C-alpha positions in Angstrom: 8.0 39.5 -120.6 10.8 40.6 -122.8 10.7 39.6 -126.4 13.8 37.6 -127.5 15.5 38.7 -130.7 17.3 36.6 -133.4 20.8 35.5 -132.0 19.3 35.1 -128.3 19.6 31.6 -126.7 16.8 29.5 -125.3 18.0 27.0 -122.7 16.3 23.5 -122.8 16.3 21.2 -119.8 16.5 17.6 -121.2 18.2 16.2 -124.2 15.8 13.8 -125.8 14.0 13.8 -129.1 11.5 16.7 -128.2 14.4 19.0 -127.2 16.1 17.8 -130.5 13.2 18.8 -132.6 12.7 22.1 -130.6 16.4 23.1 -131.2 15.8 22.2 -135.0 12.5 24.4 -135.1 14.3 27.3 -133.3 17.2 27.6 -135.7 15.3 28.8 -138.8 14.1 31.5 -136.6 17.7 32.7 -135.8 17.3 31.5 -132.1 20.1 29.4 -130.6 19.3 26.4 -128.1 21.5 25.4 -125.2 20.7 21.8 -124.0 21.3 20.9 -120.5 21.2 17.0 -119.9 22.9 14.6 -117.8 23.2 11.8 -120.5 26.3 12.2 -122.6 24.7 10.8 -125.7 21.5 13.0 -125.6 19.8 13.1 -129.0 19.6 16.9 -128.8 23.3 17.5 -128.3 24.4 17.2 -132.0 21.9 19.8 -133.3 22.1 22.4 -130.6 24.3 25.6 -130.5 25.5 24.7 -127.0 25.4 21.9 -124.5 26.0 21.3 -120.8 26.2 17.7 -119.7 25.7 17.8 -116.0 23.3 16.5 -113.3 20.1 18.3 -112.4 21.6 18.8 -108.9 24.9 20.4 -110.2 24.3 24.0 -109.0 27.5 25.3 -110.5 26.7 23.9 -113.9 23.0 25.2 -113.6 24.3 28.7 -112.6 26.6 28.7 -115.6 23.7 27.5 -117.9 21.3 30.3 -116.6 23.9 32.9 -117.3 24.3 31.8 -120.8 20.6 31.8 -121.8 17.6 34.4 -122.0 14.9 31.9 -121.0 14.7 28.3 -119.9 12.1 25.7 -121.1 11.9 21.9 -120.7 11.0 18.9 -122.8 9.9 16.6 -119.9 7.6 17.5 -117.0 9.4 15.8 -114.3 12.0 18.5 -113.9 13.3 18.2 -110.3 11.5 21.0 -108.2 14.9 22.2 -106.9 16.3 22.6 -110.3 13.3 24.7 -111.5 13.5 26.8 -108.4 17.1 27.2 -108.7 17.0 28.5 -112.3 13.8 30.5 -111.8 15.8 32.7 -109.4 18.1 33.7 -112.1 16.3 33.4 -115.5 12.6 33.1 -116.6 11.6 29.5 -116.7 8.6 28.9 -118.9 6.0 27.4 -118.6 6.1 28.5 -115.0 6.4 26.7 -111.7 2.7 26.3 -111.2 2.4 24.2 -114.5 5.1 21.9 -113.3 3.8 21.5 -109.7 0.3 20.8 -111.1 1.2 18.2 -113.7 3.9 16.3 -111.8 1.2 14.8 -109.5 -1.7 13.0 -110.9 -3.8 13.7 -107.8 -3.1 17.4 -107.9 -3.6 17.5 -111.8 -7.1 15.9 -111.7 -8.1 17.9 -108.7 -7.1 21.1 -110.5 -9.0 20.0 -113.6 -12.2 19.4 -111.6 -11.7 22.6 -109.7 -11.9 24.7 -113.0 -15.2 23.0 -113.9 -13.9 20.2 -116.3 -14.8 16.4 -116.0 -12.3 13.6 -115.4 -12.7 10.0 -114.8 -13.8 9.4 -111.0 -10.7 9.0 -108.9 -9.6 8.4 -105.2 -6.5 9.3 -103.5 -4.5 6.1 -102.5 -1.7 6.3 -100.0 -2.0 2.8 -98.4 -3.4 -0.7 -98.8 -6.4 0.1 -96.8 -7.0 3.2 -98.9 -6.8 1.3 -102.1 -9.1 -1.6 -100.8 -11.7 1.3 -99.8 -11.2 2.9 -103.3 -11.8 -0.4 -105.3 -15.0 -1.0 -103.2 -16.2 2.5 -104.3 -15.1 2.6 -107.9 -15.4 -1.3 -108.7 -13.5 -3.3 -111.0 -11.9 -3.0 -113.5 -10.2 0.3 -112.4 -6.7 1.8 -112.9 -4.1 2.3 -110.3 -1.5 4.8 -111.2 1.3 6.2 -109.2 1.0 9.9 -108.5 4.3 10.8 -110.0 6.8 9.6 -112.6 4.4 7.3 -114.8 4.5 7.4 -118.5 3.9 5.0 -121.5 2.0 2.8 -119.2 4.7 2.7 -116.5 3.8 3.2 -113.0 0.2 1.7 -113.5 -1.8 -1.6 -113.3 -5.5 -2.4 -114.1 -7.2 -3.8 -111.0 -9.3 -6.6 -112.7 -11.9 -8.9 -111.2 -10.3 -11.6 -109.2 -6.9 -9.7 -108.7 -5.6 -9.5 -105.2 -5.5 -6.0 -103.9 -2.1 -6.6 -102.4 -0.9 -7.6 -105.7 -1.9 -4.4 -107.4 -0.5 -2.3 -104.4 2.8 -4.1 -105.0 2.9 -3.5 -108.7 3.0 0.2 -108.3 5.8 -0.1 -105.8 3.4 0.8 -102.7 3.9 4.4 -103.9 1.4 7.2 -103.5 -1.2 6.7 -106.3 -4.7 7.4 -107.4 -7.3 4.8 -108.5 -9.3 5.9 -111.5 -12.6 4.5 -112.7 -12.3 2.5 -115.8 -13.9 4.5 -118.7 -15.5 2.6 -121.6 -14.3 5.3 -124.1 -14.9 5.1 -127.9 -11.8 7.1 -128.8 -8.6 8.6 -127.3 -7.9 12.1 -128.6 -5.7 14.9 -128.0 -5.2 18.7 -128.7 -2.0 20.6 -128.9 -2.4 24.3 -127.8 -0.2 27.1 -127.2 -0.5 30.2 -125.0 1.6 33.1 -125.8 3.1 35.6 -123.4 0.2 38.0 -124.1 -2.4 35.5 -123.2 -3.4 34.6 -126.8 -4.4 30.8 -127.2 -4.2 28.9 -130.4 -5.0 25.3 -130.8 -4.3 22.8 -133.6 -7.0 20.4 -134.9 -7.9 17.6 -132.5 -6.0 14.4 -133.4 -6.9 10.7 -132.7 -4.6 8.5 -131.1 -4.1 4.8 -131.1 -1.7 3.0 -128.6 -0.1 -0.3 -128.6 1.3 -1.7 -125.3 0.4 1.6 -123.8 2.9 3.6 -126.2 1.3 5.9 -128.9 1.5 4.1 -132.1 -0.6 6.1 -134.6 -2.0 9.7 -134.6 -4.5 10.7 -137.4 -5.8 14.2 -138.0 -8.7 15.1 -138.4 -10.1 13.0 -135.5 -13.2 11.0 -136.2 -15.4 13.2 -133.9 -18.1 15.8 -134.3 -17.6 19.7 -134.6 -19.1 20.1 -131.1 -16.7 17.7 -129.7 -13.7 19.4 -131.5 -14.8 22.8 -130.1 -15.1 21.4 -126.6 -11.6 19.9 -126.6 -10.1 23.1 -127.9 -12.0 25.3 -125.3 -11.0 22.7 -122.4 -7.4 23.2 -123.4 -7.6 27.1 -123.5 -9.3 27.0 -120.1 -6.5 24.9 -118.7 -3.9 27.1 -120.2 -5.4 30.3 -118.9 -5.9 28.8 -115.3 -2.1 27.8 -115.2 -1.1 31.3 -116.6 0.7 29.1 -119.0 3.3 30.3 -121.7 4.2 27.7 -124.4 2.7 24.6 -125.8 0.9 21.9 -123.9 -1.1 18.9 -124.8 -4.4 17.8 -123.3 -5.6 14.1 -123.7 -9.1 13.2 -123.7 -11.4 10.2 -123.6 -14.3 10.5 -126.0 -17.5 8.7 -124.8 -20.6 8.0 -126.9 -24.0 7.2 -125.7 -27.7 8.0 -126.7 -27.0 11.7 -125.8 -24.1 12.0 -128.3 -20.5 12.6 -127.6 -18.8 14.0 -124.4 -15.2 14.2 -123.2 -13.3 13.6 -120.1 -9.8 15.0 -119.3 -7.4 12.1 -119.1 -4.0 13.9 -118.7 -2.1 17.1 -119.2 1.5 17.4 -120.6 3.0 20.9 -119.9 5.4 20.6 -123.1 5.4 19.6 -126.8 3.9 16.2 -127.2 4.3 13.1 -129.3 0.9 13.3 -130.6 1.7 16.7 -132.1 4.5 15.5 -134.2 2.1 15.5 -137.2 2.3 19.3 -137.1 5.8 19.4 -138.5 4.7 18.7 -142.1 1.0 18.7 -141.3 0.4 22.4 -140.2 1.7 25.7 -141.2 3.5 26.2 -138.0 4.9 23.0 -136.1 4.2 22.5 -132.4 8.0 22.9 -131.9 8.1 26.3 -133.7 5.0 27.4 -131.9 6.7 26.6 -128.5 9.9 28.4 -129.5 7.8 31.5 -130.6 5.7 31.4 -127.2 8.8 31.3 -124.8 10.6 33.8 -126.8 7.6 36.3 -126.5 6.9 36.2 -130.2 3.4 36.1 -131.9 2.0 32.7 -132.4 2.0 31.2 -135.9 -0.7 29.8 -138.0 -2.1 26.4 -136.9 -3.9 25.8 -140.4 -3.8 22.1 -141.2 -2.5 21.0 -144.5 -4.3 18.1 -145.7 -5.2 14.8 -143.9 -2.3 13.5 -141.8 -1.1 10.2 -140.2 1.9 10.0 -138.0 3.2 6.6 -136.8 5.9 6.1 -134.2 8.8 3.8 -135.0 9.4 2.0 -131.9 12.2 -0.5 -131.2 13.3 -2.3 -134.2 10.6 -0.8 -136.3 13.2 1.7 -137.1 15.0 -0.8 -139.3 12.4 -0.1 -142.0 14.0 3.2 -142.7 15.2 2.4 -146.2 11.7 1.4 -147.1 10.3 4.5 -145.7 12.7 7.0 -147.5 12.0 5.2 -150.7 8.2 5.7 -150.4 7.1 8.9 -152.1 5.2 11.2 -149.6 6.7 9.6 -146.4 8.5 12.2 -144.2 11.0 10.3 -141.9 12.3 11.6 -138.7 14.9 9.6 -136.6 15.9 10.9 -133.2 19.6 9.8 -133.3 19.3 7.1 -130.8 21.9 4.4 -131.0 20.1 1.5 -129.1 16.8 0.3 -130.5 15.5 -1.3 -127.3 12.0 -2.8 -127.2 9.5 -0.1 -126.4 12.0 2.9 -127.2 10.7 5.6 -129.5 13.5 5.7 -132.3 11.7 7.9 -134.8 8.4 8.6 -136.6 7.0 8.9 -140.0 4.4 11.3 -141.3 2.2 10.9 -144.5 -0.2 13.6 -145.8 -3.1 13.1 -148.1 -4.5 16.3 -149.8 -8.0 16.9 -148.9 
């Protein structure tokens, strides 16, 4: 891979808050960002060096975009396969096609994780009502039915509870190809943000502990309330996943932490092939943010230090919680990040605030 130099341009597919923060992190490094997104009011547009507002199926616009950048990356994993393939024939796309193909489909993703020797919750392929009935009979209730594609923040999933009609659960996911997962009585949900450079170097930030509200990440705290062996296992699992995918860039791996008489163990819940909400704490809380780390990786640069700076808490501002911005900016030690979104709809991530406590 050719190392980019200051003044070169990184193309980003998607114009949301993650692309916005990537562009902001690239600028101090002397790297420009060109955003490609179909939404005219994309939050990343105002902070980028260049923008293209077009559909992901607009081949003329994609060709011009590819000609204007040195490498392409993305802020969301559901990049249309045709879009990724079209661009990859003209310019490097990082992370590569295998990472996208693996993480866009929950069945493929969990099978991949098991195949490289890592544990997940038990799961079954569900492609029909009869298959769902058989899967529930095997895995029991409660269990979690999830669409194989396009689910996030609790969308595209339903808990199959005792007494619930199987037909009702199947209808709740739109009768789409899905997986059924065994319900996991976890003690904690944690994640690790890791980066793999073009030279194969892997570096992981400290594991963070996540709390969700209405299926949306509410709070992330670092360090997580886990033992050293569990911390090491999470980082090792992330490194193994990155290597197996021949990954270049930042990825997040979410885990369930289980506790019993034998101690702690982890199950891989999900992989996100991109910068991640639970890594926002790194902007002020680590020597190198996840966004700068991603820009370094896809530019072919050495990875930065992941040293943590104090104890960190990051809280999402969802919907009208953003209206508290005046109080937040008036509070010493609070670091406010707003995403430039105009409409504070319920459930919409509008920004976040980070607070650091010296250790």
